[in-house]
N, C-alpha and C positions, 0 to 999 in steps of 0.2 A: 126628688123635686123634678119638675118638667124643665128640660134644658132651655126652652124658650123663656119661661118665667125667670129662671136664673139670669139669663142674658139681659132681660128687661130690667131686672132689679139692679144689675151692675151698671147698665147704661145710665140709669137715673142717678147714679152717684157721680158727680162731676170730679173727675180725677185729671183735669187738664194739667199738662206739663209743658211749660211752666204756668203757674197760676193757682195750682191746688196741690193737695197731697193724695197719697194712696191710702191714708189711714182708714177712712170710713169703708172703702172697698175691702180692705184687708180685714177689718172688723166683721164685715158681712161674711167673708169666707170663713174666718175663724168661728163665727157663730154657727154656721152650717156644719163645720167639722165637729164642734163641740156637741151639737145635736145628735151627731152620728157616733159619738164616743171615740173620735179619732184624735191621735196625738199630732202635735205640730210644734215647730220652733219658729219664734218670731225673731227677725233681725231688722233692727231699726238704726241705720247708720246716722240719720239725722231726724229731727223732730218731725213726726208725721209721714216720714219716707219708709214704708213698712214692707218688708218681704215676709212670706210665710212659706215654710218648707215642711211638708208632711210626707212621711214614709208609710206605704201600705205594704206589709210584709207578705212575701210570696211563699209558695210551697217548697220551692227549691232554693234555699237561701244561699247556696254556693254559687249560683249563676250571677253573672254580672248584672247590675241593676240598670233599669231603664228610667230615664228622667222624662217627665212632661213639664214644659215650661211655657208660661204665658205672662205677659205683662199687664198690670192693672192700670197703668197710666195711659192717657190718650193725648193727642194734640188738641190745642184749644179750637173751639168752634164758634164763629160768629153767627148768630142766628139769622142775620140778614140773608135772604136767598133760600133758606131752607123751607121745604114744603111742610115739615113737622119740626117742632122744636128739638134741637140736637140733644137734649138730655130728658126728653119726655118718654122715650121708648114706645112711641105710638106704633100700632099695627095697622097696616093698610095694604090692600092689594096682595095679601099673602106675604108681606115683608115686615120685618122689624126695623124701624128707622131709628137712627141715633148715632152720636159720636161713639165709636168703639164697636159698633155692630160687627164690623169686619176686622178692625185693627184695635185690640184683639179680644174684646170682651166676649165675642161669640165663642172663641176657642176656650177662653178661661171658663165659661159656663159649661162647655163640653167636658173639660177636665174635671170640674167640680161634680158635675152630674155623674160621670163615670165613677169617680171616687166614692161618692155617696151611695150609688147603686151597688157597687161591689161590697161595700160595708153592710148595707141593709140586707142583702141576700146572703151575707156571710160566705161569699165566694172569694177564695184566695187566688190571686193571679199566679202564674207559673213562677215569676221572679219578683223581687222587690221593685216596687214602683215609687219613684221619688217625684212628688208633685211640687213644683216650684211656682208660687204666685209672687211675681216680681214687681219691683218699682223701677221707674226711671229709665225705661228703654228709649223713650222718645227723645231724650236729650243725651244719649250716650252711655247708659247703663252704669254710670259711675256709683250710684247708690242702690243698684240692683244686682244684676248678674256679675259685673266686675267686682263688686264689693264681696259677694260670696266667694268668688274664685280666688281673690287676693287675700281676704281677711278671714274667711271661714270655709276653707275648702273641705273641712272634714264633714260638712253637711252633704257633700256631693261624693264622698268616698265610696268607691266600688262601682260608680256609674260608668258604663262603657259607651252608652248610646243615649241619644235624647231626641225627643220630638217637640217641634214648635212651629212657628210661622216660617216662611210663606209657602205653602204648597198644599197638596192634597185636594185641590179644587178640580172639578171635571172640565174637560174641553171637548166641545163637540167636534167629531172628525168628518171630514168630507166623505160623503157616501154612507154615513150613518154610524151609529155607535159612539162611544165616549172613550177617551183616555183620561187618566188622572195624573196630575203633576206631582213631582217630589223634588224639593230643592236639596241638592246634594252638595252645593258649594255656594258661596256668596263672596262678592267682591269686598275688598277692604276699602277704607276711605282715608283720604288725607286732605286736610284743609290747609290751604296756603294763604298767608297774608304777605303779598309781595310789596316791598318798599321801592318805590320809583323816585329817585332824588332829582332836583333841579335847582334853579336859582330864583329866589323870591324877588319880586319887584313890581312896579307899576305896570299895569296892562298896556297902557298907551305908550310907555317908553321902553319896555322890556325887549331886549334882543337876545337875551341869554336863553339857556335851556329851560323849556316850559315842561314841568312834569306831567301836566294834564294832557298835553299833546302826545307825550311819549306813551301814555296809557293806550291810545288808539292802536298803535302798531303792535304793542305787547298783547293786547286782547286778541288780535288777529293771529299772532304767533302761538299763543296758548291754545286758542281754540282749534288750531290746525295740527296739534301734536298727533303724530301717529307712532305708537310704540311697536317696535319689532318683537313680536311674541306669537306663539302658537295658540290657537284656541284651546280652551280647557277641555279636559276629557268629558266632562258632563255635557258640554256644548256639542262635542262630536257625537256623543252617544245619542243626544236628543235628535240630532239630524238623521242619524241612521234609523232610529226607531220611528220617527215620523215617515220617512221614506218607506219603510216596511209596512206600516199601517195604512198608508194612504196611496201607495204607488206613486208618490210624489214626483214632481218634475226633476230632471236632472239640471244641474247648474248651481246657481247661487242659493246660499242659505235663505236670502230673502224670499225668493220664489217658493222655496219649500215650506217655510214657516207662515207665510202670508195667509194661507187658507185657515190657520188656526186663530185668526182674529187677535183679540187683545193679548191672549197669552203669547202668541207667536211674536208680537211686537215687543213685549216685555222680555222674552227670552233673547231676542236679538240684541238688546241692550247689554246683556251679560256676556257678550263674546269677546270683548276687548277692553283694554284700559281706556278711560275717557277723562278728558279735562274740560271743565265747564266754568268759564268766568261768571261769577255770581254777584260781586259787589265792587263798587268803586267809591273811593273816598278821596276827596281833594278840595282844599280851599274852605276854611271855616270863617273867613272874614264876612261881615255883613254886606260888604260892597262887592260888586262883580269886577272891579277894577284892579284887584290884587291877585298877582300870580303867586301860588303858593310855593313853599320851598320843597315840598314833597307830596306825592300822591300814593295811593295804595290800591292794590287790586286783590280782591278775594277770589280764590279759585277752589272749586270742589273737584277733587280727583277721586275716581273710583278704579281700583286696580285689581287684576285677576289674582287669585291665590298664588303666592310665591313671587309676585311681581312688584313687591314694594321698592326694592332698590332700582329696578328698571324704571319705575314711575319717577322716582327722585331725579334720576340722571336725565330723563326726558324733560322734565320741568326745568332743570338747570341749564339744559342745552339751549333754551330760547331766551334766557336772561342776558342782558347786557352786563359787562363786568362790574359796574357800580351798583347793580340792583341786588337786593338781599331779600330773604324771606324768612318768616316764622311759620310754625305749624301749630296753630291754637287748639286743634283737636284732630284726633285720628281714632279709627277703630281697626282692629285687625280683621283679616280674612278667615274664612272657615271652608273646610272641604271634607268630604266623607266619600267612601267608595260608592260607585253607582250600582254596584251589585253586592249581594250579601243576604244573610238570613233575615234581617229586619226588613229589607227591601222586599224580599219574597213574602214575608208575613203581611206586609202592607197590601201587597197585590192580592193575596189570598183573602184578606179581611174584606176588601172592596168587592171582590168577585162574589163573595157570599151574599152580599147585599144588593149588588148591581149586575144583573146578567148581561147588560150591554157593555160592560167594561172590557176593553180590548188591550189594555196594557198600561204601564206606567211610563211617564216621560220625565227623565231626570233633567234638571236645568240649573244654570248659574243665576242666582238672585242678583239682580243689578245693584241693589241697595244692601244695607246691613241690618242684622238683628242681634238678639242676645246670644245667638249661637256663636258668634266670634269670641265672646268671653269664655264660654263653656269649652270651646275648642282648645283653648290654652292648656286645659287639664288633660288633653288627649282624648276628650269625649267626641265620639263621631256623631255629628249633629245632622238631623234631617228636618227640612221644612215639610211637615205633614199634618195638616189640620183638616181632616177629610170633609169635603162639602160637595155632594152631588148637586149640580146647579142646573137650573133650566137653561135650555139653549138660548143663546143671545144675551145672557146676563154677564155684564162686563165687570167681573170680579176685580181685576187690578185697578180699575178706575175708582173703586170705592175707597181706596186708602187715602186718608186725610181730606176726603171730598165733601162737598155740600151734598146733603141728602144721602149720606152713607147709610147703607142698609144691607140686610141679609135675608134671604128667603127662609120663611118659617120651617118648611119642610126640609130644607137643606140642613139646618141645625139639627133637627131630630134624626134624620138619616145619618148625618155625620157622627153624631153621638153614638149611634149603634155601631157604625163601622169602627170608631175608636175603641169602644168597649170590647168588641170582638178581638181586635189587634192586641190590646195591652193585657187582656185576660189570658190569652193563649200563648203569646210569644215567649 
């Protein structure tokens, strides 16, 4: 089946998380695999929350396996403001529009198209390929990648490396030519709910500690946290390679990466640990004249691989002695070598299909993906869902965005690159 039609079919299935389930999309995948005579395993941790794992046997069964993983769920989409309905999968101006076009039903379609094509042609890849069509990535992977890792790791037995989001897209270089990105690390996340105590009372009479006023200075302190740490190896290598490819200016990373546009800005976000205040909660009384006894501050922290304890200490250093916190959610970090046979094979596959490719750019993904869960099994995870993009297309801006869309020809060319890579590696 054509990868574009697979992508459109998947987009038309609303798998908003929260708000829907992955069941219908998983059934679509299973139907395609059934039609090709391919085996698979179904993992359903909760009603409708469906994961599908299918192994395509290779010629050299002794080689470590390669996994390809993509999530079936998407973030919700309010149709207001969309040029095309978010679940209509309309085609216009050479683009497929719809929620999940980029994040990440486009790559799921590429995975499925490659698996079906290899089965149809009866070509066996060099090594076993483990195709993972997963649930629940958008709300923390608990019913998807984390479930597989913690409850059924035997489905991933023998997997040494994995390919998933977010990388593989092309970046126009100053002076001509393109480079392609490869995510070799991603930051972990910690969510903090900080409790700020005070003394309740009447607003007109209160002279005691007001927790709402305390929030202001706490927000400033949290937003100003600077963690003492070295840039990750992937960020250092990114800067070196960009300088080599562009003859970039000496000086700051900002000056070096700024000519790379949206990707450069995204890559800069992954160079250090960050703390961002995101929520405040104080005062539930219907009247404004009540000083609450407690206020709360929500904080999103993203830390570099290996920096979890540094991040905790940094947060604790700006809290007053009577403040406390809980961590309602967290994800682990992931990292893989910036060089190695799979990275070399990815570059070779791209170069076979794109004569203007001048190299690969490793980087640290600022946010998290299912790779963090797979990494706990010792799997070396790379963000590589290849997409040769037209110059000026702001790929990072498509994630969770109004009018999310992907170029039709990018999907088709990306599928060819992916097939070349996984068939021969």
